[in-house]
N, C-alpha and C positions, 0 to 999 in steps of 0.2 A: 504493501499501501505507500501511495507517496506521504512526501513531506507536510507538514501543516505550515501552511503561509503566515507570515505576517502582513500587519498593513501596508508595510511599505514593500516586500514582495506582492501584495495585490493590486498597491498604486503603479509601481513598473508594470506588471502588466496588462492593466487599464488602457494606462498611455501604450504601451506594446501597439496593443490592438484597435487604439484609435489612428497610432500611423506610422507604424513601422520607421519605416525608410526615413522619414525624414523629423524625427525624431536622436535630438544629440544626447549622450546621458549627464552634461550638463543642462539642458532645457527640463528632463527629466528631473534633474538632483533639484531644480530650480520650484520644481512644480512640487514638487514631493519633502522639498526641508532638509532632505541627506547630502551629502558631498556625490560630489560625478566618481567619485572613485569607489565610494560604497556603491551605486547603480551599477558601474560597471562589475564590481563583485559580485554584485545582487543577482545579474544579468548571470553572469558566467558557470553562478552555484546554478541557475534555474534552467540553462543551458546543461551544466553537468549529470542534472538529475535529471533530465529527460523531459520537464516541464513543457520547456521552450522548445520545439522540436525542428522550427525554420522557422526562416523566412521566407514567406509567399508573396510574388504579385499576385494582384489581383486584375484577371484579364476580361477585359469586354469582348466575347467571344463575337458578339456579333458586326464590330468596330473591325476586329481582324480580318474579317468575311468568312467568318462560320459561321452563319445565320439559327443552323440548326441545331437545338440542344433538347437531349432528349434525357427521360429515364427510363431507365428500362428495370424491372424487378424482376428477377429471378428465382427459379426455385433450386435447390440444387442438397442434392444428402449432407446434410452436417458433416459427415466425417471428412468430405473429401471438400470442406468450403477453401480452405487455405489454398490446396493445389487449383482450384476451379477459380480463385480470387485473384493468383498469381499468372494466370493463364489470360486470364481476361482484361489484367492491367495489361500484357504487352499488345492487345490490340490497336492498330493505329486508331486512333478519333477516340482511346476512351480516357477522358481525363479525372475520373473518379470512382472509388469501388468499396464499399461499404458492406461490410458483411455484420449480421444481424443478428444477433442472440438468439432468439426463439422465431419459432411458427414458419409455415412452409415456406413462402415470398424471404426468402433469408438471405438475398444479394440483390445489394441494391447497385444500378451501375448509369453513372450519366456521362454523356458522349456528347459531341459536339463533330457537327460537318456540315460540307456546303452543299450538296445536292442532297435528295432521295439514293440517288446512287449511292455515296458515303455510307448512309444511314444502313442500306439492305445488306452492303457489303462486311456492316460491322455485327447487323443481327444473324448475318450467313456463319461468318467468324464464331458467335457463343452459339448459333446452335450445332454447330462440327465439333465444341467441345462435349454436348451431350447434357446439355441443362437446360432447363423448358422457361421461356422469358413466359412471364404470366402475362404481366401491359408492359407500358409503355406510356409514357407521360409527354410533352413537348411544354418546356419550360417559356412560360412568358418572359418572367422577369424575376430577379432575385437578389434580394435585402438580405445583407450581412452584418450584423451589428456586435458589437462585442461580449460576453457574455459579461451579467447584469453581477457576478458574485464579487466577479474583480471589481473593487472602488476607489476614485482618487482619494488618499486619507486625509482629513482635513473637511471635507467637505461635509455636504450637508445629508446626504447619505451614507455616508457614513458615519457618521452621530446616528441616525435611525436605528442605525444595523445596530452600534456599540449595545443602544439603550434600546432594543429591542420593538421598536415606534418602528412602524412604516407609513409613507403617506397612504389614506386611502382614495382612489378614485372615483 
């Protein structure tokens, strides 16, 4: 099980989720009230502990001329999940594979393509593995936001969590 995070760790994670590419250690330090060297050390520890696994660009696939974005819901034998997941990830056009813990529909695969022929090629490659595509859904728009458990120390949000109260909507 992972390690407990303190307010400084959570604040660093919160700020990195907001804009890791354009956030310097000094800017994070100024916002969190600790030194830049503390921020760098904390980030190193968060990376070493596997809490921060990487820094990835958020790509607008439509702007990159990959307008078709689909999610395939697949059924596979639970004992074969790691094997199928690895094989599916090697298919050109697959951008994300999620192995589900329970249920028959246990692999969710996000794919991108420029045309229906791209999607057909990916579909055929998945079928050739011997798994069943239960459904497919075309994505209209994706909205990503930071996980709200990570909060900026010293903010009202943090103070509300500390005293156990939260704003009612």
